[in-house]
PABADO-395822 format. One record per residue: residue number from 1; x, y, z of N, C-alpha, C, O in turn. Coordinates in Angstrom, 1 decimal. Layout:
[NUM,[X,Y,Z],[X,Y,Z],[X,Y,Z],[X,Y,Z]] ...
This chain:
[1,[87.3,108.2,101.9],[87.0,109.2,102.8],[85.5,109.7,102.7],[84.8,109.9,103.6]] [2,[85.1,109.8,101.4],[83.7,110.2,101.2],[82.7,109.2,101.8],[81.7,109.6,102.4]] [3,[83.0,107.9,101.7],[82.1,106.9,102.2],[82.1,107.0,103.8],[81.0,107.0,104.4]] [4,[83.3,107.2,104.4],[83.3,107.3,105.8],[82.6,108.6,106.3],[81.9,108.6,107.3]] [5,[82.9,109.7,105.7],[82.3,111.0,106.1],[80.8,111.0,105.9],[80.1,111.6,106.8]] [6,[80.3,110.4,104.9],[78.9,110.5,104.6],[78.1,109.7,105.6],[76.9,110.0,105.9]] [7,[78.6,108.6,106.2],[77.9,107.8,107.2],[77.0,106.8,106.5],[76.3,106.1,107.3]] [8,[76.9,106.8,105.2],[75.9,105.9,104.5],[76.2,104.4,104.9],[75.3,103.6,105.0]] [9,[77.4,104.1,105.1],[77.8,102.7,105.4],[77.1,102.2,106.7],[77.0,100.9,106.8]] [10,[76.8,103.1,107.6],[76.2,102.7,108.9],[74.7,102.2,108.7],[74.3,101.3,109.4]] [11,[74.0,102.8,107.8],[72.6,102.6,107.7],[72.2,101.8,106.4],[71.0,101.6,106.2]] [12,[73.2,101.4,105.6],[72.9,100.8,104.3],[73.5,99.5,104.2],[74.6,99.2,104.8]] [13,[72.9,98.6,103.4],[73.5,97.3,103.1],[74.3,97.4,101.8],[74.9,96.4,101.4]] [14,[74.5,98.6,101.2],[75.2,98.7,100.0],[76.7,98.5,100.2],[77.2,98.6,101.2]] [15,[77.3,98.0,99.1],[78.8,97.8,99.1],[79.3,98.2,97.7],[78.5,98.4,96.8]] [16,[80.6,98.3,97.6],[81.2,98.6,96.3],[80.8,100.0,95.7],[80.7,101.0,96.4]] [17,[80.6,99.9,94.4],[80.3,101.1,93.7],[79.0,101.7,94.1],[78.9,103.0,94.2]] [18,[77.9,100.9,94.3],[76.6,101.5,94.8],[76.8,102.3,96.1],[76.2,103.4,96.3]] [19,[77.6,101.8,97.0],[77.9,102.5,98.3],[78.6,103.8,98.0],[78.3,104.9,98.6]] [20,[79.6,103.8,97.1],[80.3,105.1,96.7],[79.3,106.1,96.1],[79.4,107.2,96.4]] [21,[78.5,105.6,95.2],[77.5,106.5,94.5],[76.6,107.1,95.5],[76.3,108.3,95.5]] [22,[76.0,106.3,96.4],[75.1,106.8,97.4],[75.8,107.8,98.4],[75.2,108.8,98.7]] [23,[77.0,107.5,98.7],[77.8,108.4,99.6],[78.0,109.8,98.9],[77.9,110.8,99.5]] [24,[78.4,109.7,97.7],[78.6,111.0,96.9],[77.3,111.7,96.7],[77.2,112.9,96.8]] [25,[76.2,111.0,96.5],[74.9,111.6,96.3],[74.5,112.4,97.6],[74.0,113.5,97.6]] [26,[74.7,111.7,98.8],[74.4,112.4,100.0],[75.3,113.6,100.2],[74.8,114.6,100.7]] [27,[76.5,113.5,99.9],[77.5,114.6,100.1],[77.4,115.7,99.1],[77.6,116.9,99.4]] [28,[77.2,115.4,97.8],[77.3,116.4,96.8],[76.0,116.6,95.9],[75.9,117.6,95.2]] [29,[75.1,115.7,96.1],[73.9,115.9,95.3],[73.7,114.8,94.3],[74.5,113.9,94.1]] [30,[72.6,115.0,93.5],[72.1,113.9,92.6],[73.1,113.7,91.4],[73.1,112.5,90.9]] [31,[73.9,114.6,91.0],[74.8,114.4,89.8],[75.9,113.5,90.2],[76.6,113.0,89.3]] [32,[76.2,113.3,91.5],[77.4,112.5,91.9],[77.3,111.0,91.4],[78.3,110.5,91.0]] [33,[76.1,110.5,91.4],[76.0,109.1,91.0],[76.3,108.9,89.5],[77.0,108.0,89.1]] [34,[75.9,109.9,88.7],[76.2,109.9,87.3],[77.7,110.1,87.1],[78.4,109.4,86.3]] [35,[78.3,111.0,87.9],[79.8,111.2,87.9],[80.5,109.9,88.1],[81.5,109.5,87.4]] [36,[80.1,109.1,89.2],[80.8,107.9,89.5],[80.6,106.9,88.4],[81.6,106.2,88.1]] [37,[79.4,106.8,87.8],[79.2,105.9,86.7],[80.1,106.1,85.5],[80.7,105.2,85.0]] [38,[80.2,107.4,85.2],[81.1,107.8,84.0],[82.5,107.5,84.4],[83.3,107.0,83.5]] [39,[82.9,107.8,85.6],[84.3,107.6,86.0],[84.7,106.1,86.0],[85.7,105.7,85.5]] [40,[83.8,105.3,86.5],[84.0,103.8,86.5],[84.1,103.3,85.1],[84.9,102.5,84.7]] [41,[83.2,103.8,84.2],[83.2,103.4,82.8],[84.6,103.7,82.1],[85.2,102.9,81.5]] [42,[85.0,105.0,82.3],[86.3,105.4,81.7],[87.5,104.7,82.3],[88.4,104.3,81.6]] [43,[87.4,104.4,83.6],[88.5,103.6,84.2],[88.5,102.2,83.6],[89.6,101.7,83.3]] [44,[87.4,101.5,83.5],[87.3,100.2,82.9],[87.8,100.2,81.5],[88.5,99.3,81.1]] [45,[87.3,101.2,80.7],[87.7,101.3,79.3],[89.2,101.4,79.2],[89.9,100.8,78.4]] [46,[89.8,102.4,79.9],[91.2,102.6,79.8],[92.0,101.4,80.3],[93.1,101.1,79.8]] [47,[91.5,100.7,81.3],[92.2,99.5,81.8],[92.2,98.4,80.7],[93.2,97.8,80.5]] [48,[91.1,98.2,80.1],[91.0,97.2,79.0],[91.9,97.5,77.9],[92.7,96.7,77.4]] [49,[91.9,98.8,77.5],[92.8,99.2,76.4],[94.2,99.1,76.7],[95.1,98.7,75.9]] [50,[94.6,99.5,77.9],[96.0,99.5,78.4],[96.5,98.0,78.5],[97.6,97.7,78.0]] [51,[95.7,97.2,79.1],[96.1,95.8,79.2],[96.2,95.1,77.8],[97.0,94.2,77.6]] [52,[95.2,95.4,77.0],[95.2,94.9,75.6],[96.5,95.3,74.9],[97.2,94.4,74.3]] [53,[96.9,96.5,75.0],[98.1,97.0,74.4],[99.4,96.3,74.9],[100.2,95.9,74.1]] [54,[99.5,96.2,76.2],[100.6,95.5,76.8],[100.7,94.1,76.3],[101.8,93.6,75.9]] [55,[99.6,93.4,76.3],[99.6,92.0,75.8],[100.0,91.9,74.3],[100.8,91.0,74.0]] [56,[99.4,92.7,73.5],[99.7,92.6,72.1],[101.1,93.0,71.8],[101.8,92.3,70.9]] [57,[101.6,94.0,72.4],[103.0,94.4,72.1],[104.0,93.3,72.6],[105.0,93.1,72.0]] [58,[103.7,92.7,73.7],[104.5,91.6,74.2],[104.5,90.4,73.3],[105.5,89.7,73.0]] [59,[103.3,90.0,72.8],[103.1,88.9,71.9],[103.9,89.2,70.6],[104.5,88.3,70.0]] [60,[103.7,90.4,70.1],[104.4,90.8,68.9],[105.9,90.7,69.0],[106.6,90.3,68.1]] [61,[106.4,91.1,70.2],[107.9,91.0,70.4],[108.3,89.6,70.5],[109.4,89.2,69.9]] [62,[107.6,88.7,71.1],[108.0,87.3,71.2],[107.7,86.5,70.0],[108.5,85.6,69.7]] [63,[106.7,86.8,69.2],[106.3,85.9,68.1],[105.7,86.8,67.0],[104.6,87.4,67.3]] [64,[106.3,86.9,65.9],[105.8,87.7,64.8],[104.8,86.9,63.9],[105.2,86.4,62.9]] [65,[103.6,86.7,64.5],[102.6,85.9,63.8],[101.3,86.5,63.8],[100.7,86.9,64.9]] [66,[100.7,86.7,62.6],[99.4,87.4,62.5],[98.3,86.4,63.1],[97.3,86.9,63.7]] [67,[98.5,85.1,63.0],[97.5,84.2,63.6],[97.5,84.3,65.1],[96.5,84.2,65.7]] [68,[98.7,84.4,65.7],[98.8,84.5,67.2],[98.1,85.8,67.6],[97.4,85.8,68.6]] [69,[98.3,86.9,66.9],[97.7,88.2,67.3],[96.2,88.1,67.2],[95.5,88.6,68.0]] [70,[95.7,87.5,66.1],[94.3,87.3,65.9],[93.7,86.4,67.0],[92.6,86.8,67.5]] [71,[94.4,85.4,67.4],[93.9,84.5,68.5],[93.9,85.3,69.8],[92.9,85.2,70.5]] [72,[94.9,86.2,70.0],[94.9,87.0,71.2],[93.7,88.0,71.2],[93.0,88.2,72.2]] [73,[93.5,88.6,70.1],[92.3,89.6,70.0],[91.0,88.9,70.2],[90.1,89.4,70.9]] [74,[90.8,87.7,69.7],[89.6,86.9,69.9],[89.5,86.6,71.4],[88.4,86.7,72.0]] [75,[90.6,86.3,72.0],[90.6,86.0,73.5],[90.2,87.2,74.3],[89.5,87.1,75.3]] [76,[90.7,88.4,73.9],[90.4,89.6,74.6],[88.9,89.9,74.5],[88.2,90.2,75.5]] [77,[88.3,89.7,73.3],[86.9,89.9,73.1],[86.1,89.0,74.0],[85.1,89.4,74.7]] [78,[86.5,87.7,74.1],[85.8,86.8,75.0],[85.9,87.2,76.4],[84.9,87.0,77.2]] [79,[87.1,87.6,76.9],[87.2,88.0,78.2],[86.4,89.3,78.6],[85.8,89.3,79.7]] [80,[86.3,90.2,77.7],[85.5,91.4,77.9],[84.0,91.0,78.0],[83.3,91.4,78.9]] [81,[83.6,90.1,77.1],[82.2,89.6,77.2],[82.0,88.8,78.5],[80.9,89.0,79.2]] [82,[82.9,88.0,78.9],[82.8,87.3,80.2],[82.7,88.3,81.4],[81.8,88.1,82.2]] [83,[83.5,89.3,81.3],[83.4,90.3,82.4],[82.1,91.1,82.4],[81.7,91.5,83.5]] [84,[81.5,91.2,81.3],[80.2,91.9,81.2],[79.0,91.1,81.7],[78.0,91.6,82.1]] [85,[79.2,89.7,81.5],[78.1,88.8,81.8],[78.0,88.2,83.2],[77.0,87.9,83.7]] [86,[79.2,88.1,83.8],[79.2,87.4,85.1],[79.3,88.4,86.2],[79.5,89.6,86.0]] [87,[79.2,87.9,87.5],[79.2,88.8,88.6],[80.5,89.6,88.8],[81.5,89.1,88.5]] [88,[80.3,90.8,89.4],[81.5,91.6,89.6],[82.5,90.9,90.6],[83.7,91.0,90.4]] [89,[82.0,90.2,91.6],[82.8,89.5,92.5],[83.7,88.5,91.8],[84.9,88.4,92.1]] [90,[83.1,87.7,90.9],[83.9,86.7,90.2],[84.9,87.3,89.3],[86.1,86.9,89.2]] [91,[84.5,88.3,88.6],[85.4,89.0,87.7],[86.6,89.6,88.4],[87.7,89.5,88.0]] [92,[86.3,90.3,89.5],[87.4,90.9,90.3],[88.3,89.8,90.9],[89.5,90.0,91.0]] [93,[87.7,88.7,91.3],[88.6,87.6,91.9],[89.5,87.1,90.8],[90.7,86.9,91.0]] [94,[89.0,86.9,89.6],[89.8,86.4,88.5],[90.9,87.4,88.1],[92.0,87.1,87.8]] [95,[90.5,88.7,88.1],[91.4,89.8,87.8],[92.6,89.8,88.8],[93.7,89.9,88.5]] [96,[92.2,89.6,90.1],[93.3,89.5,91.1],[94.2,88.3,90.9],[95.4,88.5,91.0]] [97,[93.7,87.2,90.5],[94.5,86.0,90.3],[95.4,86.3,89.1],[96.6,86.0,89.2]] [98,[94.9,86.8,88.0],[95.8,87.0,86.8],[96.8,88.1,87.1],[97.9,88.1,86.6]] [99,[96.5,89.1,87.9],[97.4,90.2,88.2],[98.5,89.5,89.1],[99.7,89.9,89.0]] [100,[98.1,88.6,90.0],[99.1,87.9,90.8],[100.1,87.1,90.0],[101.3,87.1,90.2]] [101,[99.5,86.4,89.0],[100.4,85.6,88.1],[101.3,86.6,87.3],[102.5,86.2,87.1]] [102,[100.8,87.7,86.9],[101.7,88.7,86.2],[102.8,89.2,87.1],[103.9,89.3,86.6]] [103,[102.5,89.4,88.4],[103.5,89.8,89.3],[104.6,88.7,89.4],[105.8,89.0,89.4]] [104,[104.2,87.4,89.5],[105.2,86.3,89.6],[106.1,86.3,88.4],[107.3,86.0,88.5]] [105,[105.5,86.4,87.2],[106.2,86.4,86.0],[107.2,87.6,85.9],[108.4,87.4,85.5]] [106,[106.8,88.8,86.4],[107.6,89.9,86.4],[108.8,89.7,87.4],[109.9,90.1,87.1]] [107,[108.5,89.2,88.6],[109.5,88.9,89.6],[110.6,88.0,89.0],[111.8,88.1,89.2]] [108,[110.1,86.9,88.3],[111.1,86.0,87.7],[112.0,86.7,86.7],[113.2,86.6,86.7]] [109,[111.4,87.6,85.8],[112.1,88.3,84.8],[113.1,89.3,85.5],[114.3,89.4,85.1]] [110,[112.7,90.0,86.5],[113.5,90.9,87.2],[114.7,90.2,87.9],[115.8,90.6,87.8]] [111,[114.4,89.0,88.4],[115.5,88.2,89.0],[116.5,87.8,88.0],[117.7,87.9,88.2]] [112,[116.0,87.4,86.8],[116.9,86.9,85.8],[117.7,88.1,85.2],[118.9,87.9,84.8]] [113,[117.2,89.3,85.2],[117.9,90.5,84.7],[118.7,91.2,85.7],[119.4,92.2,85.4]] [114,[118.7,90.8,87.0],[119.4,91.6,88.0],[120.9,91.7,87.8],[121.4,92.7,88.1]] [115,[121.5,90.6,87.3],[123.0,90.7,87.0],[123.3,91.8,86.0],[124.2,92.5,86.2]] [116,[122.5,91.8,85.0],[122.7,92.9,83.9],[122.4,94.2,84.5],[123.2,95.2,84.3]] [117,[121.4,94.4,85.3],[121.1,95.7,85.9],[122.2,96.1,86.9],[122.6,97.3,86.9]] [118,[122.7,95.2,87.7],[123.8,95.6,88.6],[125.1,96.0,87.8],[125.7,96.9,88.2]] [119,[125.4,95.3,86.7],[126.5,95.6,85.9],[126.4,97.0,85.3],[127.3,97.8,85.2]] [120,[125.2,97.3,84.8],[125.0,98.6,84.1],[125.0,99.7,85.2],[125.6,100.7,84.9]] [121,[124.4,99.4,86.4],[124.5,100.4,87.4],[125.9,100.7,87.9],[126.3,101.8,88.1]] [122,[126.7,99.6,88.0],[128.1,99.7,88.4],[128.9,100.6,87.4],[129.6,101.5,87.8]] [123,[128.6,100.4,86.1],[129.2,101.2,85.0],[128.8,102.6,85.1],[129.6,103.6,85.0]] [124,[127.5,102.9,85.4],[126.9,104.2,85.5],[127.6,105.0,86.7],[128.0,106.1,86.5]] [125,[127.7,104.3,87.8],[128.3,104.9,89.0],[129.8,105.3,88.8],[130.2,106.3,89.2]] [126,[130.5,104.3,88.1],[131.9,104.6,87.8],[132.1,105.8,86.9],[133.0,106.6,87.1]] [127,[131.2,105.9,85.9],[131.3,107.1,85.0],[131.0,108.4,85.7],[131.6,109.4,85.5]] [128,[130.0,108.3,86.6],[129.6,109.5,87.4],[130.8,109.9,88.3],[131.1,111.1,88.4]] [129,[131.5,109.0,88.9],[132.6,109.3,89.8],[133.7,109.9,89.0],[134.5,110.7,89.6]] [130,[133.9,109.5,87.7],[134.9,110.1,86.9],[134.5,111.5,86.4],[135.3,112.1,85.6]] [131,[133.3,111.9,86.7],[132.9,113.3,86.3],[132.3,113.3,84.9],[132.1,114.3,84.3]] [132,[132.0,112.1,84.3],[131.5,112.0,82.9],[130.0,112.1,82.9],[129.3,111.9,84.0]] [133,[129.4,112.4,81.8],[128.0,112.3,81.6],[127.8,110.9,81.1],[128.1,110.5,80.0]] [134,[127.2,110.0,82.0],[127.1,108.6,81.7],[126.5,108.2,80.4],[125.4,108.7,80.1]] [135,[127.1,107.3,79.7],[126.6,106.8,78.4],[126.8,105.3,78.5],[127.9,104.8,78.9]] [136,[125.7,104.6,78.1],[125.8,103.1,78.1],[126.6,102.6,76.9],[126.3,103.0,75.8]] [137,[127.5,101.7,77.2],[128.2,100.9,76.1],[128.0,99.5,76.4],[128.2,99.0,77.5]] [138,[127.8,98.7,75.4],[127.5,97.2,75.6],[128.8,96.5,76.1],[128.6,95.5,76.8]] [139,[129.9,97.1,75.9],[131.1,96.5,76.4],[131.1,96.4,78.0],[131.8,95.6,78.6]] [140,[130.4,97.3,78.6],[130.3,97.3,80.1],[129.7,96.1,80.6],[129.8,95.8,81.8]] [141,[129.0,95.3,79.8],[128.3,94.0,80.3],[128.9,92.8,79.5],[128.2,91.8,79.5]] [142,[130.0,93.0,78.8],[130.5,91.9,78.0],[130.9,90.7,78.8],[131.0,89.6,78.2]] [143,[131.2,90.8,80.1],[131.6,89.7,80.9],[130.4,88.8,81.3],[130.6,87.7,81.9]] [144,[129.2,89.3,81.1],[128.0,88.5,81.5],[127.7,87.4,80.4],[127.8,87.6,79.2]] [145,[127.2,86.2,80.9],[126.9,85.2,80.0],[125.6,85.6,79.2],[124.7,86.2,79.7]] [146,[125.6,85.2,77.9],[124.4,85.5,77.1],[124.5,86.8,76.3],[123.7,87.1,75.5]] [147,[125.6,87.5,76.6],[125.8,88.9,76.0],[125.9,88.7,74.5],[125.5,89.7,73.8]] [148,[126.5,87.6,74.0],[126.7,87.5,72.5],[125.3,87.3,71.8],[125.3,87.5,70.5]] [149,[124.3,87.0,72.5],[123.0,86.8,71.8],[122.1,88.1,71.7],[121.0,88.1,71.1]] [150,[122.6,89.2,72.3],[121.8,90.4,72.3],[121.7,91.0,70.9],[122.7,91.0,70.2]] [151,[120.5,91.5,70.6],[120.3,92.1,69.3],[120.6,93.6,69.3],[121.1,94.2,68.3]] [152,[120.3,94.3,70.4],[120.2,95.7,70.4],[121.4,96.4,70.9],[121.6,97.6,70.6]] [153,[122.2,95.8,71.8],[123.2,96.6,72.5],[124.6,96.3,71.9],[125.6,96.6,72.6]] [154,[124.7,95.7,70.8],[126.1,95.5,70.2],[126.5,96.7,69.4],[125.7,97.5,68.9]] [155,[127.8,96.9,69.2],[128.3,98.0,68.5],[128.0,98.0,67.1],[127.8,99.1,66.5]] [156,[127.8,96.8,66.4],[127.5,96.8,65.0],[126.1,97.3,64.8],[125.8,98.1,63.9]] [157,[125.2,97.0,65.7],[123.8,97.5,65.6],[123.8,99.0,65.7],[123.0,99.7,65.0]] [158,[124.6,99.5,66.7],[124.6,100.9,66.9],[125.1,101.6,65.7],[124.6,102.7,65.3]] [159,[126.2,101.1,65.1],[126.8,101.8,63.9],[125.8,101.7,62.7],[125.8,102.7,61.9]] [160,[125.0,100.6,62.6],[124.0,100.6,61.5],[123.0,101.6,61.7],[122.5,102.2,60.7]] [161,[122.6,101.9,63.0],[121.6,102.9,63.2],[122.1,104.3,62.9],[121.4,105.1,62.3]] [162,[123.4,104.5,63.2],[124.0,105.8,62.9],[124.1,106.0,61.4],[123.9,107.2,60.9]] [163,[124.3,105.0,60.6],[124.4,105.1,59.1],[123.1,105.4,58.6],[123.0,106.3,57.7]] [164,[122.0,104.8,59.1],[120.7,105.0,58.6],[120.2,106.4,58.8],[119.6,107.0,58.0]] [165,[120.5,106.9,60.0],[120.0,108.2,60.4],[121.0,109.3,59.9],[120.7,110.5,60.1]] 
């Protein structure tokens, strides 16, 4: 809205962040460009840190290997350097491609988990209809294939946790 209201886009060849900075400068004064720069920096930093955390926690879950984590960290450093050295257009295009791949992987996982989610929801709704405060029990999904390989939702695991605490 700031870009549209300022009218800078009509008289300028600027695009992206420089256009936003100039629009804010016209509307709010000289400090606005600094504000946009700081905001973009903080957004970029928090995005890098967040995506790094997601990646490392997923790698740690799938494979408990210090070498793999070290390789991942080295890869993250290389990607940050790549992002700092190449054009913004290329970096954003690659980011879009990788986010699209992440969406496809997530859709695959959601599809694979849909039977479990439906069974758990069915159990939840049945408990609510009975007037209970719904509590998940692993037995409610015992009819699903692969249930025997679960680590966290079996009754033995639950009782071990209760003994420890």
